C-alpha positions, 0 to 999 in steps of 0.5 A: 524392847517390846513385851512378850504379849501379842501385838496390838493389831493382832486381831484380839477382838476377832478372838472373842467368843470364837469356839476354836479359841476356847479349845485347843487352837490348831494352825495348818502350816503352809505345806500342810494345806499346799497340796502337791507342793514340796520344799525340795522343788524349784517351784515352791508354789502350791497348785491350789487356789488360796480360797480352797485352801483356807476353806478346807483348813477352816472346815477341818477345824483349823483356826490358824493358817500358814502362807508361804511367801512364794504363794503370796504374789498370786494370792495378792493379784487375785484378791488383794491384801484386803481380800485375803484378810476377808477370806481369813475373817470369813473362815474364822482364821485368827492365827496367820503365819507368814513364812519364807524370806530367802537369804535374809542374812546375806549382804551379797548379790542375793540381797536384792531378791531377799529384800523384795520378798522381805518388803512384801512379807512385812507389808502383808503381815501388817495389813493381814494382822499376821501372828508372826513371820517364820524364817529358816537358817542356811540349809547348806550349812556353809561357814557363817559368822554368829555375830553377823547373823545375830545382827541380821536377826535383830534387824529383821526382828525390829522390822517385824515389830514395826509391822506389828508382828513377831519373828520366829526362827526355825532350826534344822539339824542339817543347817548351821542352826542345828538344835533348839539350843543353837536357835535360842542362843542366836535369838538371845545374841540378837537381843530383840524381844520380837524374836524367838524360835519356832519349835518343830518336833521333827527337828527336836527328835532328829537332833536328839534333843531331850524332851525335858529340855522343852519345859525350860524354854523361856515362854517369851522366846517360843513363837510357834510349835509344830506337831508331826511324827516320823518313823524311827529310822531316817531314810536318805538324808535328813532333808529328804526324810523330812520332806517325803516321809513325815507321818501324821501325829501318833502314827510314828515313833515320837513321844508326842504326849511327852513333848506336848506336856513339856511345852505346856510346862513351859507355858505354851497354850497354842496355837499348835501348828501341824506341819505334815510334809510327805508323799502320802499327804500330798497324794490325798484330796485336800479336805481328807489330808487336812481332816487327817492332820487336824484329827491326829493332832487333836488326839495327841493333845488329848492324850497329853492331858490324860493321866498315865494309865487312863483308858483312851477315849474313842478317836475323834471322827473326821469332818468327812465322816461326820458329814457322811453320818449326818447324811445317813441319819446317824447320831452316834459317834 
């Protein structure tokens, strides 16, 4: 069993003195920087070069970056793993999230392809010093055996530990692991200290989980947190709504300050993932999309620290606005 502290090879020395680390650390999840790519398409790959994505995320103030397994082969062919690590280091990325091992629970005919992706991601995690690997449940919500799933999760967590990283299980309200409590139960059944949950606030809200429940989640079981927002009403299926209609933080109906406060009460200090999937987000130029994602998340993190009834401060300007002001000689916010 391992302690709940970061793995030895997770770039502790890279974090010393970094200005991003001294404040609120943000992580751009894979879809947030992917451009015109979506999880409901047959081809999950981002059309954008990895260098462009990493540089844009860094320019927007993200100190963390998410990379989907579907995008890893092209990136590895272009740069090699050592080249990817150099890109991350050169742009101040200290928190790397790797995502996506399809059918990791399956022992059937899909296992061979799943194992290929698993090996690729575990190798990358070790070389790149990934903070964690994120996996998802069965979105088809097919019949399942909890004991089998717990054993497979424990197996994968042990492999992640051997690669010097941790394993985060996300839960979806339309899947077999529908709620935070379902995810925590499976993680506890697996019984490996390298395993925990990734808490996406969209799934908390849509599963009608009380915000107060977040404060009692054991800190060592929180692998990641993802911020976003949405309208009060679901349009279409839950899956369609989450892929096409998420909102930037503070532009929807979620009690984000309440959720952030509860997670801080549980001991969470970051990194705060920002996961925006929407038609609107995908239509924007990458730099504008990432600026908006980062700035809206920072605003909610600030609001959550403010005493009740305090007057809101002026919103942070985007990176693009700051550059425009500097070019015009403007010195005021």
